[in-house]
C-alpha positions in Angstrom: 111.7 88.5 144.7 111.8 88.9 140.9 108.6 88.7 138.9 110.2 89.1 135.5 109.5 85.4 134.6 105.8 85.9 135.4 105.6 89.0 133.2 107.6 87.3 130.5 105.0 84.5 130.3 102.1 86.9 130.7 103.2 88.9 127.7 104.0 85.8 125.6 100.6 84.2 126.3 98.5 87.3 125.9 100.2 87.7 122.5 99.2 84.1 121.6 95.6 84.9 122.7 95.3 88.1 120.8 97.2 86.8 117.8 94.7 83.9 117.5 92.2 86.5 116.3 93.5 89.8 114.7 93.7 89.5 110.9 92.6 85.9 110.9 89.1 87.1 111.5 89.2 89.3 108.5 90.6 86.5 106.3 88.0 84.0 107.6 85.1 86.3 106.9 86.4 87.2 103.4 87.3 83.7 102.2 85.0 81.3 104.1 82.0 83.3 105.4 81.2 85.1 102.1 81.8 88.6 103.3 83.3 91.4 101.1 85.9 94.1 102.0 83.3 96.8 102.4 81.1 94.7 104.8 84.2 93.7 106.9 85.3 97.4 107.0 81.8 98.5 108.0 81.5 96.1 110.9 85.0 96.8 112.1 84.4 100.5 112.1 81.0 100.4 113.9 82.2 98.0 116.5 85.5 99.8 116.9 83.7 103.2 117.5 81.5 101.6 120.2 84.5 99.8 121.8 86.8 102.8 121.9 84.2 104.8 123.9 85.2 102.5 126.8 88.9 103.2 126.6 88.9 106.3 128.7 86.7 104.8 131.5 88.8 101.7 131.4 91.9 103.8 131.9 90.2 105.4 134.9 89.3 102.0 136.2 92.9 100.8 136.0 94.1 103.8 137.9 91.6 103.2 140.7 91.4 99.4 141.0 93.6 97.0 142.9 92.2 94.1 140.9 94.3 94.5 137.9 95.0 90.8 137.7 91.3 90.1 137.6 90.9 92.4 134.5 93.4 90.2 132.7 91.8 86.9 133.7 88.2 87.9 132.8 89.3 89.6 129.5 91.3 86.6 128.5 88.3 84.2 128.8 85.9 86.6 127.1 88.3 86.9 124.2 88.7 83.1 123.8 85.0 82.4 123.9 84.2 85.2 121.5 86.7 83.8 119.0 85.0 80.5 119.0 81.6 82.1 118.6 82.7 84.0 115.4 83.7 80.8 113.5 80.8 78.8 114.9 78.1 81.4 114.0 79.6 83.9 111.5 76.3 85.9 111.2 76.2 89.7 111.3 74.7 89.8 114.8 77.3 87.4 116.3 80.3 89.0 114.5 79.2 92.5 115.4 78.6 91.6 119.1 81.9 89.8 119.3 83.8 92.6 117.6 82.3 95.2 120.0 83.4 93.2 123.0 86.9 92.5 121.5 87.2 96.3 120.8 86.5 97.0 124.5 89.0 94.4 125.5 91.6 96.0 123.3 91.7 98.8 125.8 92.2 96.5 128.7 95.2 94.2 128.1 98.1 96.4 127.1 97.3 99.3 129.6 96.8 96.9 132.4 100.1 95.0 131.8 101.9 98.4 131.5 100.3 99.5 134.8 101.3 96.3 136.5 104.9 96.7 135.1 105.1 100.3 136.5 103.7 99.1 139.8 106.4 96.4 140.1 109.4 98.3 138.8 108.7 102.0 139.2 109.6 104.8 136.8 113.4 104.2 137.0 113.1 100.6 135.8 110.1 100.7 133.5 111.9 101.5 130.3 114.0 98.4 130.4 111.1 96.2 131.5 108.7 97.6 128.9 111.2 96.7 126.2 111.5 93.2 127.7 107.7 92.9 127.8 107.6 93.7 124.1 110.3 91.2 123.3 108.2 88.4 124.8 105.1 89.8 123.3 106.7 89.6 119.9 108.0 86.1 120.4 104.4 85.1 121.4 103.1 86.7 118.1 105.7 84.7 116.2 104.8 81.5 117.9 101.0 81.9 117.3 101.6 83.0 113.7 103.7 79.9 113.0 101.3 77.6 114.9 98.3 79.2 113.1 99.9 78.7 109.7 100.6 75.0 110.5 97.2 74.3 112.1 95.2 76.4 109.6 96.8 74.8 106.6 96.3 71.2 107.7 93.1 71.4 109.7 91.4 74.5 108.3 91.1 78.1 109.3 88.5 77.4 112.0 90.9 75.3 114.0 93.0 78.4 114.8 90.2 79.8 116.8 89.6 76.6 118.8 93.0 77.0 120.4 92.1 80.2 122.2 90.6 78.7 125.4 93.9 76.9 126.0 95.8 80.1 125.9 93.2 81.8 128.1 93.9 79.1 130.8 97.7 79.5 130.6 97.3 83.3 130.7 95.3 83.0 133.9 98.1 80.9 135.5 100.7 83.4 134.5 99.0 86.6 135.9 98.0 85.0 139.1 101.6 84.0 139.8 102.2 87.7 140.5 101.0 88.4 144.1 98.5 91.1 144.6 100.6 92.8 147.3 103.7 92.9 145.0 102.1 95.7 142.9 102.5 99.3 144.1 99.2 100.7 142.9 100.3 104.3 143.5 103.3 103.9 141.2 101.0 102.1 138.8 98.9 105.1 138.3 101.8 107.4 137.7 102.2 109.3 141.0 105.5 110.8 141.8 107.8 108.2 143.3 109.5 110.7 145.6 106.2 111.8 147.2 104.2 108.6 147.5 101.7 109.0 150.3 101.6 112.8 150.1 100.9 113.5 146.4 97.4 113.3 145.0 96.2 112.8 141.5 95.7 115.9 139.3 92.2 116.8 138.1 91.7 115.0 134.8 91.1 118.2 132.9 94.7 119.3 133.7 95.9 116.7 131.2 94.7 118.8 128.3 96.8 121.7 129.4 99.9 119.6 128.9 101.4 120.2 125.4 103.2 116.9 125.0 100.0 115.0 125.8 97.9 116.9 123.3 100.5 116.6 120.5 101.0 112.9 121.2 97.2 112.3 121.1 96.7 114.1 117.8 99.8 112.4 116.3 98.6 108.9 117.3 95.1 109.6 115.8 96.7 110.3 112.4 99.2 107.5 112.8 96.5 104.9 113.4 94.2 106.3 110.7 97.0 105.7 108.3 98.4 102.4 109.7 95.5 100.5 111.1 93.9 99.2 107.9 97.3 98.4 106.1 97.8 94.9 107.6 94.1 94.0 107.0 94.2 95.2 103.4 97.5 93.5 102.7 96.2 90.2 104.2 93.1 90.4 102.1 95.1 91.1 98.9 97.5 88.3 99.7 94.7 85.8 100.5 93.0 86.6 97.2 96.3 85.9 95.4 97.0 82.7 97.2 93.7 80.8 97.6 94.0 77.7 99.7 96.9 79.1 101.7 95.1 82.0 103.3 96.3 81.2 106.9 99.8 80.6 105.7 100.3 83.9 103.8 98.6 85.9 106.6 100.9 84.3 109.1 103.9 85.0 106.9 103.0 88.7 106.8 102.7 88.8 110.6 105.9 86.8 111.3 107.9 89.2 109.1 106.6 92.3 111.0 107.2 90.6 114.4 110.8 89.8 113.5 111.4 93.4 112.8 109.7 94.5 116.0 112.1 92.5 118.3 115.2 94.8 117.7 112.8 97.8 118.0 111.9 96.5 121.5 115.6 96.4 122.4 115.9 100.0 121.2 113.2 101.0 123.6 115.1 99.4 126.4 117.7 102.1 125.7 115.3 104.9 125.1 116.7 106.8 128.1 120.0 107.1 126.2 118.7 107.4 122.6 115.8 109.8 123.2 112.1 109.2 122.9 111.5 111.8 120.2 114.1 110.3 117.8 112.5 106.8 118.2 109.0 108.4 117.6 110.2 109.9 114.4 111.6 106.6 113.2 108.3 104.9 113.9 106.2 107.6 112.2 108.5 107.6 109.1 108.1 103.9 108.5 104.3 104.1 107.9 104.2 106.4 104.8 107.1 104.4 103.2 105.2 101.1 103.8 102.0 102.6 102.2 103.8 103.8 99.1 105.5 100.4 98.6 102.3 98.5 99.0 100.7 100.8 96.4 103.4 100.2 93.8 103.9 96.4 94.1 101.6 93.5 93.7 104.0 90.6 94.1 103.1 88.6 97.2 106.7 87.9 98.2 107.6 91.6 98.1 104.4 92.5 99.9 105.3 90.1 102.7 108.8 91.6 102.8 107.4 95.1 103.1 105.9 94.0 106.4 109.3 94.6 108.0 108.3 98.3 108.0 105.2 97.4 110.2 107.6 96.2 112.8 109.6 99.5 112.6 106.4 101.6 112.5 103.5 100.2 114.6 105.8 97.8 116.4 108.1 100.4 117.7 105.4 102.9 118.4 103.3 100.4 120.5 106.3 99.6 122.7 107.4 103.3 123.0 104.0 104.8 123.7 103.7 103.8 127.4 107.2 105.2 128.1 106.7 108.5 126.2 103.3 109.0 127.8 104.8 108.4 131.3 107.1 111.4 130.8 104.3 113.5 129.2 102.0 113.2 132.3 104.7 112.6 135.0 103.4 112.8 138.5 99.8 113.4 137.5 98.4 110.2 139.0 96.3 109.9 135.9 98.7 107.8 133.8 96.2 105.1 132.9 93.4 107.6 132.3 95.7 109.5 130.0 96.5 106.2 128.2 92.7 105.6 127.9 92.1 109.0 126.5 94.9 108.5 123.9 93.4 105.1 123.2 90.0 106.6 122.5 91.4 109.4 120.3 93.7 107.1 118.3 91.0 104.5 118.2 88.6 106.9 116.4 91.3 107.5 113.8 92.0 103.8 113.4 88.4 102.6 113.4 87.1 105.2 111.0 89.9 104.4 108.6 88.7 100.8 108.2 85.5 101.8 106.5 87.3 104.6 104.6 90.0 102.2 103.3 87.4 99.5 102.5 85.4 102.0 100.4 88.4 103.2 98.5 89.4 99.6 97.7 85.9 98.9 96.4 85.8 102.1 94.3 89.5 102.4 93.2 91.5 99.3 94.2 94.1 98.4 96.7 96.9 100.6 95.3 94.9 103.8 95.6 93.9 103.0 99.1 97.5 102.4 100.2 98.6 105.7 98.5 95.9 107.7 100.3 96.8 106.2 103.7 100.5 107.0 103.0 99.6 110.7 102.5 97.9 110.8 105.9 100.9 109.2 107.5 103.2 111.9 106.1 101.1 114.6 107.9 101.5 112.7 111.2 105.3 112.5 110.7 105.5 116.2 110.1 103.6 116.9 113.4 106.1 114.7 115.4 109.1 116.5 113.9 107.8 120.0 114.4 105.7 119.9 117.5 106.5 117.0 119.8 109.0 117.7 122.6 111.2 115.2 124.3 109.4 113.5 127.2 111.4 110.4 128.1 112.9 110.9 131.5 116.7 110.7 131.6 117.4 108.0 134.2 119.8 105.1 134.4 118.6 102.0 132.6 118.3 98.8 134.5 117.6 100.4 137.8 114.3 99.2 139.4 112.3 98.7 142.5 111.5 95.4 144.2 109.9 94.0 141.1 113.3 93.5 139.5 
């Protein structure tokens, strides 16, 4: 039996749920709750640093648990209720507590969906399905961005957050439509498909002896330090230039990026033929270019257009990471733990950059902040070109296990 439709809906609806928050929280706090850029950056950094400490244990939990569907359900409802809490009580205590919880949940959804996908389709079919997951995720982001623009413009920014419980309910239906016994949990943790039942997981310390894993972790830390604050800063800058249309311009920036990500997802579906390293270099090259363009141009229309590079950069990287990582730790049985470790490392880079970028904006302006972030991104690109080996397994695309 095929579970592709269930995964399609799951990815679409989770994108709607996550997309109902994201940069909209930053814009709401800046334009309606009376916060400034430095305060927003400080809370995001503090909550992010606390949240990312859970990424590694969450990865270990995903490796060991058979209740992967329950992780999605509980996380969805927590996210929905927290979104409502932020706009209802936008105090420091409430926003900080909500941001901490949301940061923890950020380490749950994508790794759990990737593990379920690997457990359904196996290593031979996972490249094609991960790309398909990303396509529906991006369509979900486009849908919620357009819906948020419409609802936010006519009913106010708060109305966007009140839609979240509906998407949590629909997400619950989608994930529970995948039977528990359809997921091969040994494959889902990255054990060798040819030796299931005989192979055992490596010791976790062995991961740090794998060069591809170490280089990938360092590269993603730099990548996220440079890239993470760019959308938030661009959204703030656009919102200040277009008062009264904050939700609309924020949604426009997101929509443009998501449109560019869709063809990137199709590229990942052919990563077995193109090569993972070439796609990584493409993703890493887009970030410094985007930062330089943001630093040179103030026109809102051009800034929205430059968001195409976010789809090529972060969009492509997010889709490609689970596949590249699978090759980097092949047969270890610690796939999700490795994903959690990388999430922690890159999270430190991303979270710390929010307060850094916020301070630079306050002291020197948006243009200088974007230029500095672009410089960091160039270092990350050089690392990928020089040190990262090819890790994507050369297998036929479209071949899968019973999940297909």
